[in-house]
TIMARKOL-779657 format. One line per 4 residues: number of its first residue (from 1); for each residue z, x, y of C-alpha. Coordinates in Angstrom, 1 decimal. Each point is the difference from the previous one (the first is absolute). Layout:
NUM = Z:X:Y  ... .
# end
This chain:
1 = -45.6:20.7:-92.9  -2.2:3.2:-2.4  -1.5:-3.2:-1.9  -1.5:-1.8:3.0 .
5 = -0.8:3.7:1.4  -2.1:0.2:-3.6  -1.1:-3.2:-0.1  -1.5:0.4:4.0 .
9 = -1.8:3.2:-1.1  -1.2:-1.6:-3.1  -2.0:-2.5:2.3  -0.5:1.9:2.6 .
13 = -2.2:2.2:-2.6  -1.8:-3.1:-1.4  -1.0:-0.8:3.6  -1.0:3.5:1.0 .
17 = -2.6:-0.2:-3.0  -1.3:-3.9:0.5  -0.5:0.5:3.4  -2.1:3.6:-0.4 .
21 = -1.8:-1.4:-2.7  -1.4:-2.8:2.9  -0.2:2.4:2.4  -1.8:2.8:-2.0 .
25 = -2.1:-3.2:-0.9  -0.7:-1.4:3.2  -1.3:3.9:1.1  -2.4:0.8:-2.8 .
29 = -1.1:-4.0:-0.7  -1.2:0.7:-3.8  -2.0:-3.4:0.1  -2.0:1.0:2.8 .
33 = -0.5:3.5:-1.5  -1.2:-1.5:-3.5  -2.4:-2.5:1.9  -1.4:3.2:1.6 .
37 = -0.1:1.8:-3.3  -1.4:-2.9:-1.9  -3.1:-0.7:3.3  -1.0:4.2:-0.2 .
41 = 0.2:0.2:-3.9  -2.5:-3.5:0.2  -2.1:1.3:2.5  -0.1:3.6:-1.4 .
45 = -0.4:-1.2:-3.7  -3.0:-2.6:-1.2  2.1:-0.4:-3.4  1.0:-3.5:-1.5 .
49 = 3.1:-1.6:2.1  2.3:-0.9:-2.4  0.8:-3.7:0.6  2.9:-1.2:-2.1 .
53 = 3.3:-1.1:1.4  2.1:2.7:-0.4  4.5:-0.9:-0.2  2.2:1.5:2.7 .
57 = 3.6:-0.5:-0.2  0.8:2.7:2.3  -1.4:2.1:2.7  1.8:3.2:-2.0 .
61 = -2.7:1.0:-2.5  2.3:1.5:-2.5  2.3:-2.9:0.2  -3.2:-2.4:-0.2 .
65 = -0.7:1.5:-3.1  3.3:-0.5:-1.7  0.0:-3.7:0.7  -3.3:-0.1:-1.0 .
69 = 1.4:1.0:-3.6  3.4:-1.7:-0.2  0.0:-3.3:-2.4  2.3:-1.8:2.2 .
73 = -2.3:0.0:2.9  -2.2:-2.6:-0.5  2.4:-2.7:0.7  1.7:1.5:2.7 .
77 = -3.3:0.1:1.2  -1.1:-3.5:-0.7  2.7:-0.8:1.7  -1.0:2.3:3.4 .
81 = -2.9:-1.5:0.1  1.3:-3.8:0.0  2.3:1.3:2.8  -3.0:1.1:2.1 .
85 = 2.1:2.1:2.0  -1.6:3.2:1.8  1.9:2.6:-1.5  -1.3:2.3:-3.7 .
89 = 2.5:-1.0:-2.9  0.6:3.7:0.1  2.0:-0.5:2.8  2.1:-2.7:-1.7 .
93 = 0.2:1.8:-3.0  1.5:2.8:1.6  2.7:-1.6:2.5  1.2:-1.1:-3.4 .
97 = 0.6:2.9:-1.5  1.5:1.4:3.8  2.5:-3.0:-0.4  0.7:1.0:-3.2 .
101 = 1.0:3.6:-0.1  1.8:-0.7:3.8  1.7:-2.2:-2.5  0.8:3.0:-2.1 .
105 = 0.7:2.5:2.9  2.9:-2.6:2.0  1.9:-0.2:-3.5  -0.4:3.3:-0.8 .
109 = 1.4:0.8:3.9  2.6:-2.9:-0.8  1.1:1.9:-3.2  -1.1:-3.4:-1.6 .
113 = -0.8:-0.3:-3.8  -3.8:-0.1:-0.4  0.3:-2.3:-3.3  1.9:-2.2:3.2 .
117 = -2.5:0.8:2.6  -3.3:-0.8:-2.1  -0.1:-3.0:-0.5  0.4:-1.0:3.9 .
121 = -2.9:2.6:0.9  -2.0:-1.5:-2.3  0.7:-3.4:1.3  -1.0:1.2:3.7 .
125 = -3.3:2.3:-1.4  -0.9:-3.6:-0.7  -0.5:-1.7:3.6  -2.9:1.7:0.7 .
129 = -2.0:-1.9:-2.6  2.1:-3.6:0.7  -1.3:0.8:3.8  -3.6:-0.3:-1.5 .
133 = 1.5:-2.7:-2.2  0.5:-1.7:2.9  -2.8:0.2:2.1  -1.9:-0.7:-2.8 .
137 = 1.8:-3.5:-0.5  0.3:-0.8:3.7  -4.1:0.8:-0.5  -0.7:-2.2:-2.4 .
141 = 2.2:-2.9:1.3  -2.3:0.7:2.8  -3.0:-0.4:-1.6  0.9:-3.6:-1.5 .
145 = 0.3:-1.2:2.9  -2.8:0.9:1.4  -2.1:-0.9:-3.4  -0.4:-3.5:0.9 .
149 = -1.7:0.9:3.3  -2.0:2.3:-1.3  -1.0:-2.6:-2.9  -0.9:-2.6:2.9 .
153 = -2.4:2.2:1.7  -1.5:1.4:-3.4  -1.0:-3.8:-0.2  -1.1:-0.6:3.7 .
157 = -1.9:2.5:-0.4  -1.8:-1.6:-3.1  -0.5:-3.8:1.3  -1.3:2.2:3.1 .
161 = -3.4:1.4:-2.6  2.1:3.6:0.4  -0.3:2.0:-3.5  3.3:0.4:-1.9 .
165 = 0.0:3.8:0.3  -0.7:-0.9:4.4  3.2:-2.0:-0.2  2.5:2.8:-1.7 .
169 = -1.8:2.0:3.0  0.8:-2.8:2.5  3.4:0.5:-1.2  0.4:4.0:0.0 .
173 = -1.4:-0.2:3.7  2.0:-2.6:1.3  3.6:0.1:-1.6  2.2:2.7:-0.1 .
177 = 2.1:1.7:-2.9  0.4:0.0:-2.5  -2.6:-2.9:-0.9  -2.4:1.4:2.1 .
181 = 0.0:3.7:-1.1  0.6:-1.3:-3.8  -3.2:-2.4:0.4  -1.7:2.6:2.0 .
185 = 0.4:2.6:-2.8  -1.5:-2.8:-2.3  -2.6:0.1:2.2  -0.8:3.8:0.4 .
189 = -0.1:-0.4:-4.1  -2.7:-2.8:-0.4  -1.7:1.7:3.1  -0.4:3.6:-2.2 .
193 = -1.1:-2.1:-3.2  2.7:-1.1:-1.9  -0.3:-3.7:-1.7  1.8:-2.7:1.9 .
197 = 2.6:-0.7:-2.6  0.9:3.7:-1.0  0.3:0.2:3.9  2.5:-3.2:-0.1 .
201 = 1.8:1.0:-3.5  0.5:3.7:2.3  1.6:-2.2:2.4  2.2:-1.5:-2.1 .
205 = 1.3:3.1:-1.7  1.0:1.7:4.0  1.8:-3.5:0.8  3.0:-1.2:-2.1 .
209 = -0.8:-3.7:0.6  -0.5:-3.3:-1.5  -2.2:-1.8:2.2  -1.9:2.6:0.2 .
213 = -0.9:0.3:-3.4  -1.0:-4.1:-0.1  -2.3:1.0:2.4  -2.1:2.7:-1.5 .
217 = 0.2:-2.0:-3.3  -1.6:-2.8:1.7  -2.6:1.6:2.0  -1.3:1.7:-3.1 .
221 = 0.3:-3.2:-2.0  -2.0:-1.5:2.7  -2.0:2.5:0.0  -0.8:0.2:-3.5 .
225 = 0.1:-4.4:-0.5  -0.5:-1.1:3.2  1.2:-2.9:2.6  0.8:-0.2:3.8 .
229 = 2.0:3.0:0.7  1.2:-0.5:3.2  1.7:-3.2:-1.2  1.6:2.2:-2.3 .
233 = 1.6:2.5:2.0  0.6:-2.8:2.8  2.0:-2.0:-2.7  1.8:3.2:-1.3 .
237 = 1.1:0.9:3.4  1.2:-3.6:0.9  2.2:0.5:-3.6  1.2:3.5:1.1 .
241 = 1.2:-1.3:3.6  2.0:-3.3:-2.0  1.4:2.5:-2.2  1.6:2.0:3.3 .
245 = 1.5:-2.6:1.2  1.8:-1.1:-3.0  1.6:4.0:-0.6  1.3:-0.6:3.7 .
249 = 1.4:-3.6:-1.1  1.3:2.3:-3.4  1.4:2.4:2.6  1.8:-1.9:2.2 .
253 = 2.2:-2.2:-3.5  0.4:3.4:-1.5  1.9:1.8:3.8  3.9:-0.4:-1.3 .
257 = -0.6:1.2:-3.4  -1.8:2.9:2.1  2.6:0.2:2.3  2.6:0.5:-2.4 .
261 = -1.3:2.7:-1.8  -0.2:2.0:3.0  3.1:-0.8:1.3  1.3:0.8:-4.1 .
265 = -1.5:3.4:0.0  1.1:1.0:3.9  3.8:-1.0:-0.4  1.2:3.2:-2.6 .
269 = -1.4:2.0:2.8  1.2:-1.3:3.0  3.2:-0.3:-1.8  0.0:3.7:-0.7 .
273 = -0.7:0.8:3.3  2.9:-2.0:1.6  2.1:1.5:-2.6  -1.5:3.7:1.5 .
277 = 1.1:-0.7:3.9  3.2:-1.8:-0.9  1.7:2.0:-3.3  -2.3:3.1:-0.5 .
281 = 2.7:1.4:-2.6  -0.6:-2.6:-2.2  -3.4:-0.2:-0.5  -0.3:3.8:0.3 .
285 = 0.7:-0.1:-3.8  -2.6:-1.5:-1.1  -2.3:2.3:1.0  1.8:3.2:-0.5 .
289 = 1.5:-0.9:-3.3  -3.3:0.9:-3.4  1.0:-3.4:-1.1  0.4:-2.4:3.2 .
293 = -4.5:1.7:-0.1  -1.0:-1.6:-3.8  1.9:-2.7:2.1  -2.3:-0.1:3.0 .
297 = -3.2:0.1:-2.1  0.5:-2.5:-2.3  1.1:-2.5:2.8  -3.0:0.7:1.5 .
301 = -2.1:-0.7:-3.5  1.8:-3.3:-0.2  -1.0:-0.7:3.6  -3.6:0.7:-0.9 .
305 = -0.2:-2.3:-2.9  2.2:-2.0:1.6  -2.6:-0.2:2.9  -3.1:-0.2:-2.5 .
309 = 1.5:-2.9:-1.8  0.5:-2.6:3.3  -3.5:1.1:1.2  -1.5:-1.3:-2.9 .
313 = 2.2:-3.3:0.0  -1.1:-0.4:3.8  -3.5:0.7:-0.8  -2.5:-2.3:-0.7 .
317 = -3.7:0.1:-1.0  -2.1:-2.0:1.8 .
# end
């Protein structure tokens, strides 16, 4: 009972701190104050205005400075940009740290060894970044589904007599995120004076999409050597659609293998749950004995390896 009280007090304290932070932020409105300060500053001085884009990883100034100096941040920042979340990267970093130390705290409350609790805490601490990776994956998949329509729209714009940048602008205005947003960034870069090949290269760097690289290469080559770009883009869009159809047939043929993999992975957890209900004393030794903890770790590692192998067996690259 005392352990539950300690855990409850800890969670309640975290919620109070989190709620207090947003309450104070709502009252003082730091964004509005910053805007007002900038307006007063630029209204009272005639100095040169800095137009360089600054990286903001956190709304907390000292945390933003720490994150900017960290060596591992560029990869996380790229993941965060590709996931296109509304919250800054600092939120996920702080959440990861809190989860890690919460796991160690619970282990201390339950009088578990810190070494035994370290691995689960580290795995749980990666949950925010797995969330970002999953969101990035879904966004990329949606982009690939929208890309053929975007290419055909650019092709029709070219046939109607519009410039290439005009076709990109039509995609940015008429299509939703992520195609519309990413093409809009490319149009903005071109309007600000960046060369078209460089803007398309930046687009391919923001999005890890093989079809998008084909599009960028086709446009760059056409601008150097000439040719009918509208026909090239129309053929590329048709090719992407046919590839999606082939991938759909592959998913249907590999459905049995994927379902078998899910069943094999779920069976040990289901059996442990059933035994825990029918005979708790029988399964209790596995969690209380130190050797049982080692066996659990080895079993989880072997299951992860098996899942990886099965995934590679049923995955067919189109």
